[in-house]
C-alpha positions, -999 to 999 in steps of 0.1 A, spaced: 149 -617 -94 111 -616 -97 105 -582 -115 128 -563 -138 117 -528 -149 134 -512 -179 130 -476 -191 147 -450 -212 145 -413 -216 161 -388 -239 180 -357 -226 199 -330 -245 236 -332 -238 266 -310 -249 291 -330 -268 320 -314 -287 304 -281 -285 272 -293 -300 238 -301 -283 227 -337 -291 200 -360 -278 213 -389 -256 194 -419 -243 196 -426 -206 188 -462 -197 173 -471 -164 171 -507 -150 155 -516 -116 151 -551 -101 129 -563 -73 134 -596 -56 110 -616 -33 124 -598 -2 118 -564 -16 
């Protein structure tokens, strides 16, 4: 794998009847072929 892109964002989610912030992690990789 030539490139690895990592990112995260926070979204509000409902958990046990309460609204909380939760992190969503995103990983994307690109190899020489594309």
